[in-house]
N, C-alpha and C positions, 0 to 999 in steps of 0.2 A: 616333526621328523625325528626318528630315533637316532641317537648318537651312540658312539662307542662307549662301553661301560667305563666309568672312571675308576673302578676298583677291580681287583682280581677276584676270581671265584672264592678264594679263601677269605679275602677281606669282606666280601658280602656275607659270608657265614658269620664272621665276627660281628659285623654290624647287626645282623639278625639277632645274635645272642645278646649284644649290647642293648638293643631296643626291647628285648624280652626281659630285661632286668636280671640277667644271669651273671653279669660281670661286675656289678656293684651291689652295695648293701642297701637295704630298705628298713625303715622303722615304722611306717604307717601302712596298715592294711588298705585304707581307702585310697591313698596315693598310689599304691602298687596296683590295685584293681583299675584305677583310672589309667595308669600307664599301659596295662595289658588290654584294656577296653572291656574285658569280661573275664570271669573265671567260671568254667562250666561246673555245674552241680551233678554229682553222680552218687548213687545209693550203695554201690558195692562196698562192703566193709570187712573183707578178709584182712585188710590193713586199714589204716586211717583213710577216710574218704578222699577222693580225688581233689575236691576243691580245697581242702586243707593242705594236701600235699603240694599242690601248685604254689601256694603261698609259702609253705615251709622251704621249698626249693630256692626261694628268693629272699627269705627273711630268716636269719639264723636264730632269732629268738622267738619265732612264731609259735603261738599256741591257739587251738581252735576257739577258745573263748574270745580271742581278739576279733575274729570275724563276727561272732555273735554280737559283740559290743558295737562293731561298725554298723550292723543292721539295726540294732536297737537305737543307735544315735542318728539314724537316717543319713548315714554317710554313703551307704550302698543300698540297693534294693534288688529284689528278685524279679526276674522276668525272663523273657525268651530272647536269646541272641540267635545263634544258629541252633541252639539247644537251650535247655533250662540253665540259667546262669545268674551269678551275682554281677550287677552292673553299677557303674558310678552314678550317684544320685543326680549329678549334673546332666546326665544323659537321659533323664526321665522323659523329656518331651519327645525324644526320638523313639520311645517305645509306643507312643500314641499312633504311629503310622500303622502298626499291626493291630492295635486295639480297635481302631476305627474300622479297619477292614472286617474284623470279626463282628463288630456291632452292626455293620451294614450287610450281613449275610454270609460272611466268610466262615469256613469250618476249621475247627481245631480238634481232631480226633473223633469227637462225638457230635451228633446233631443236638442243637440247643433245646433243652426242655424248659420253656419259658415259665411254666407254672412252678416247677421245682426250684428254679432260680429265684423266682419272686419270694417263695416261702423261705428259702435258705437266707436270702438277703434280709428279709424281715426279722428273722430270728437274731441274726448278728447285730442288726440295728438296735434291737431291743435288749439283747443280753450281753453284747460286747464280743470280744474276740473268741472264735470257736475253731475247733479242728474237725476233720471228717469223722473222727471217732465220737464226737459229741452228738452225732445224728444217728439215731437207731434205724436199723433196717432188718426186718424179720426174715424176709425170704431171700433165697438165692445165696450164691457164694460171695465172699468178700476177700479177694486175694489179688490175682493177676489183674492187669489194667483193664482187660476186656470184661472183667466181672465187677468193675467198680459199681458201688451202690449209687442210686440216683442222686443222693445228696452230695457225694464226692464228685460226681460228674458236674453237678450244678456249681459247686465251689470252684472247680477248675475252669468252667466256662466263665464265671463271673470274674475270676482272677485274670484270665486271658483277655477278656473284654475291658479290663481296667476298672471294674466296679469294686473289686476287692484288691487288697495288697497283703503280702505276707508280713505280719508284724514280727514274728519270730518262729523258730522251730523248737518243738519239744520232742526230744528223742527222735529227731529227723522228721517228725510230722509237722506239716505247715499249719501255723496258727493264723487265721485270716481275720482281717477287720476291714471296715469300710475305708475306701481310699481317702476320703476327706478327713478321716481321723488318723491316718498314718502319714500321708504326704505333708511335709513341711510347707507352710503357707508361702515361703519365699521362693519355692521351686517353680521355674518356668514350665507352665503346662499348656503352652500354645503349640498345636500340632505343626510339624514342619511341612514345608512344601516338598514336592518330589525332588526338586533340585537340592534343597537343603539336606534332605535325607541322604541322597546319593553322595553329596560332599562329606557329610558326617561319616559315612561308612569308609570313604577313601581316607579321610584324615585320621580316623581311629586306627585303621589297618596299618597305614604307613608309619604312624607313630609307634605302633607295637611291633612291627615286623621289618621295618627299614625299607622294604621294597615289596612289590606285589603286582600280579597280573590282574586284569579285569575279572577273570573267573575266580581268582582267589579272594578278591575283595568282596565279591558277591556270593561267596560260598554258602550254599544251602539256604539262600534267601530267595523265596519265590517271587518272580516277576520284577526283579530290580536290575538284572544284568544290563539291559539296554540303557537304563537311566545312569548306571555307573559308567558305562562306556562313553556316553555323551559327556558326562561331567569330567571324565579323565581327559578327553580331547580338549574341552574348553579350558581346563586348568593348565594343561601343557601349553596351549596357545597363549595363555595369559602369563606364562612364566612361573606359575606356582609349582609346576612339576616338570621333571625331566624324565627321559626314558632310555632304555637300552634293550637289546634283544639277546636272549639266551635260549638255546635249544628250540628255536623257532617261535618263542613266545616274547611278547613285548612286556617289559617290566617297568613300572613307574616308581619314582622316588622323589623326595624333596631335594632340591639342588643344594641346600645348605647342610645336608646330612654330613656328619663328620664322625670318624672313628676316634673316640676319645678314651674308651675303657680298655685297658690291656687284657689280653687273654690270660686266663689263670691256669696253673697246673693243678687242675681240679677235676674230680669226677662228680657228675650230677646223675642221680637216679631219678628219672622222669616217668610219671605215670601215663597210662594210655590216653588220658584226656588233657594232658598238658598242652598249653597254647602253642608251644613250639612243634608239637607232634601231630596235632589234630588233622592237618591236611596232609594225608599220606602221600599223595602224588608229588606235592612240593618237597616233602621230606626225601623221597626217592631221587628226585631230580637234583636237589642241591647238596644233600648229605650222602647220597648213595646208599641209603638205609631203607630196606624193605621191611616194614614193620606193620604188624596187625595184632589186634587184641584177639585172644582166643577164648574169651569168656563164653561165647555163644557157639563154639566149636565142640562137637562131642569129644569126650575125654580121650577116647582111643585115637582120635585124629589130630590131637594137639601136638605141635612140634616143640613148643617152648614153654607151655604151661598155662594155667588158668588166668593168672594176673601177672603178666611179665612187665617189669619196668625196663625202659630203655636205658642203657649205660652210655652216657656221653663223657668222653675223655678229651679234655681241651675242646677242639672243634670237630671231633670225629665220634660217630657212634660205633662202639667197638663190641657191643653185645647186648644181651638182655638177661634179666634174672627174675624168675617167678618167685613171688614172695607171699608169705602168709604169717600173720601174727598169732602165735599160740599164747593168747593172753593169760590164761590160768597159770601157765608155766613161766610167763615173762620171757618167752623165747621168740625171736624172729627167725623163721625158717626160710632159708634160701633153697627153695625146693628144686630149682633147676637153674644152674648158671651156665649160660651158653655164650661163649665168645665167638665173634666172627672168625672165620678161618685165617684171615689176614692179620688178626689181632692176637693170635696165640703166642706170639713171641714178645709180648709187651714187657717193658722193663720194670725195675723196682719202683720207679717214680709212680707208675700207674698203680701198682699193687698197694703202695702206701696210701695213695689218694682214694683208691677203691675201698680199702678197709676203713678209712676215716669216714667216707660217705655212708657205709653200711652201719657203722657205730652210731652216727648222727641220726640216721633213719630209724634204727632200732629204738633209740631213746625217744624219738618222736612218737613211736608207736607204743610207748610205755613198756618196752622190753629191756631187760638188763643184760641179755645174752643173745648171740646169734649163732646159727649153725648152718653149714653148707650140707645139704642132703645129697645132691647130685650135680655133676658137672660134665661137660663134653670133652674134658681133658684130664688125664690121670694126674698130671702135675698139679692142677688146681685142687683136685680132691685130696691129694696128699698134703698140699700146703695148708688146707683148712680141714684137716682130719678131725680136729677137736673143736668143741664149741668155744666160741670167743666171748670174752667179757667185754661189756661196753664201758 
C-alpha cells in the first residue's frame, strides 16, 4: 500500500542529486560509473564528448584518459543500457539478457549476415584486435549508419550478441577483440533469470536516482515493464521497498534512504545526455524544466541552440547555454545564453557560481578563454561584453 511521502518535493530533488553524485566528490571513475549504473556514450564533439562531461561534472580532477584506463583495466565495459554506454564490469552478467535475445533471433538495427560475421570473427581470432576501418570495402558509401559497410555491420552484430567486446577506442573508433580475450576470468558470466534481471534494474535505478516509477525504471527497455512491475510489488511486500504517490504516479524508494549530503551553492552545466536529464518527462515533473536537445532540429527552428547545456543552480534549473569549443583559438563560445524568465533576477551568488562553472568547463575543453556571443537579456550581454580569461 502506498504511504505518504516521508520527504518534501525539494528534499526529493536533493536526494536525487545526492544519489546522482552531484553533492559529494569522487576520485574513481569505476566507482562513479557503478554509482550511476551507466554513462551514455555520444559522438557529438563540438565540445568534449558527453560521456566525459558526465564524469567531469562529478569529479573535479577528471580527464578523459581516466575513462580509457578504466576500460583498459576491465573496470568498466561497453555495451547497451537504454543506449550505448559504459557499464560497471560487475554488471556484465546482466548484459547477457539482451545478448541471448539477439543470439536467439532478436534484431538490433540490421538483419544478421551470418557469413560476414563468421569471416570477421575469424580475422579477429587470427590477427588480434581490429577496427571497422581495418576491413576494406570497395563499393558503396561509408558514412551514415544506414550506409555501414558489411564488415562494420558484422562487427556490431557480433558485439551486440556478446561474441566480441570493445577493447579500447582509437580516435573514438571501437577496437574489437574476442570476448574470451577481453573479459576477466573472475567475472560472473551466468545469465540472470528474469526475476534477477528485473531486480537488478530496480536496484540500480534507485541507487542512482533515489526514487522512481515502474515506467522510469524500465525506460527504453523492450519487454521488461511487466517484469519490473511484478518485482516492485514483491519487493514492497517483502519490506525491501516503500512507495508514495506524486502527480498520480507511484514512486518506489529504499526505506533506509537518508539525505546526508548538504546542498551546495554551486552551478552545474549538464550535457543533454547527463543521467539526471535523460528522462525528460521526469525532469519536467520534478524540476519543472522543459528541456530538449536541438541537434536534430533545423537551424532556423532552434530556440536555444545546437548543443545547449542545462544550467542547474542549487536544486533549480535556471536556463541553458549553447556551447562550442573553438579549439584552434582556445576559446569556449557561449553561443546563446538563455535564462528562464523567472530566473532573470538572479543574485551575485549565482553569477559568481556560474562564472566558476564556465571557467572549469572551458579548461576541461582545453580552452583558455570564454566569450558570450548572445543572450536573452541585455544585462547579461553587458556583463560579459568582453572575453573572459580562465
